[in-house]
Structure formats: structure tokens, C-alpha cells
C-alpha positions as CSV (number, residue, x, y, z in Angstrom):
1,M,129.7,51.8,-69.8
2,A,126.4,53.6,-69.3
3,S,126.0,57.2,-68.3
4,I,124.7,57.3,-64.7
5,E,123.4,60.3,-62.7
6,I,122.4,60.1,-59.1
7,Y,120.6,63.0,-57.3
8,T,121.5,62.9,-53.7
9,K,121.5,64.8,-50.4
10,F,124.1,65.0,-47.5
11,L,124.0,62.0,-45.2
12,C,121.3,60.1,-47.1
13,P,121.5,56.4,-46.2
14,Y,119.4,55.4,-49.3
15,C,121.8,57.4,-51.5
16,S,124.8,55.6,-49.9
17,R,123.1,52.2,-50.4
18,A,122.5,52.9,-54.2
19,K,126.1,54.1,-54.7
20,S,127.4,51.1,-52.9
21,L,125.4,48.8,-55.3
22,L,126.8,50.7,-58.3
23,D,130.3,50.6,-56.8
24,G,130.1,46.8,-56.4
25,K,129.3,46.7,-60.2
26,G,132.3,48.9,-61.0
27,A,130.0,51.4,-62.5
28,A,131.0,55.1,-62.7
29,Y,128.3,57.7,-61.9
30,N,127.8,61.4,-61.7
31,V,126.6,62.7,-58.2
32,I,124.4,65.6,-58.2
33,D,124.1,66.9,-54.6
34,V,120.8,68.8,-54.2
35,T,121.2,69.4,-50.4
36,M,121.4,73.1,-50.8
37,D,120.6,73.4,-54.5
38,R,117.0,74.4,-54.9
39,A,117.3,74.7,-58.7
40,G,118.9,71.3,-58.9
41,F,116.2,69.8,-56.6
42,D,113.5,71.3,-58.8
43,A,115.3,69.9,-62.0
44,M,115.4,66.5,-60.3
45,V,111.7,66.6,-59.4
46,E,110.8,67.6,-63.0
47,R,113.0,64.7,-64.5
48,A,111.7,62.2,-62.0
49,G,108.0,62.8,-62.8
50,G,107.3,64.6,-59.5
51,R,109.2,62.3,-57.2
52,R,110.8,64.4,-54.4
53,T,112.9,61.8,-52.5
54,V,116.5,61.0,-53.0
55,P,118.2,59.3,-54.5
56,Q,116.8,59.6,-58.0
57,I,118.8,57.6,-60.5
58,F,119.1,57.9,-64.2
59,I,120.8,55.5,-66.5
60,D,121.4,56.8,-70.0
61,G,118.8,59.4,-69.4
62,T,116.1,56.8,-68.3
63,H,114.6,57.3,-64.9
64,I,115.2,54.2,-62.8
65,G,113.8,55.6,-59.5
66,G,115.2,55.3,-56.0
67,S,117.4,53.0,-54.1
68,D,114.8,50.3,-53.7
69,D,114.0,50.5,-57.5
70,L,117.7,50.1,-58.3
71,A,118.0,47.1,-56.0
72,A,114.8,45.5,-57.4
73,L,116.1,46.0,-60.9
74,D,119.3,44.3,-60.0
75,A,117.5,41.4,-58.3
76,R,115.5,40.6,-61.4
77,G,118.6,40.8,-63.6
78,G,117.9,44.0,-65.3
79,L,120.6,46.2,-64.0
80,D,123.7,44.5,-65.6
81,P,122.4,44.9,-69.2
82,L,121.7,48.6,-68.6
83,L,125.2,49.1,-67.3
84,G,126.7,47.3,-70.2
85,I,128.4,44.6,-68.0
86,A,129.5,41.6,-70.0
87,G,127.8,38.3,-69.4
88,S,124.5,39.9,-68.6
């Protein structure tokens, strides 16, 4: 299975939506909460090419984007292969 990192903030509905999509795929992920973590937030912005919104999602070190980007990737059939899901 792929290594997934999700930068989140407390009570973020977009973060919940992204995690729910991944949960539905049975994918494990590492949550990095940047709510009160300025250094973590700055690291996220650097990794995400300047994007400052959450969530920011990385699969095997590749920046996927936010919740809408993840959903669009799934809709066009590109998420399952990245996750290593059989039959994709």
C-alpha cells in the first residue's frame, strides 16, 4: 500500500471528506495536524508549492493537492493505481 500523508487542521470539513474517501478505499494514512504547529504548517506550504489551505495530500511523496484534487483524481480512475489497489 502507498505511503499517504495528509496535512490537516482541527474541524476541517475538507480534511474529513478527504479522509473519508481514503477510508472507503481502505487506505492507511498519516495525519499531520498543523492547527497549532507553525513549523509543520510552514513545512506543508513548502512541500505543497505555496498552497496554504488544508488538506494537502501526498501519496508516496508526490503532492496530490487538496480534497477536491483527490476526489477528481478518484473520479478519473487515477487514485486506485496510486494506492496500489488491485484491479485498478
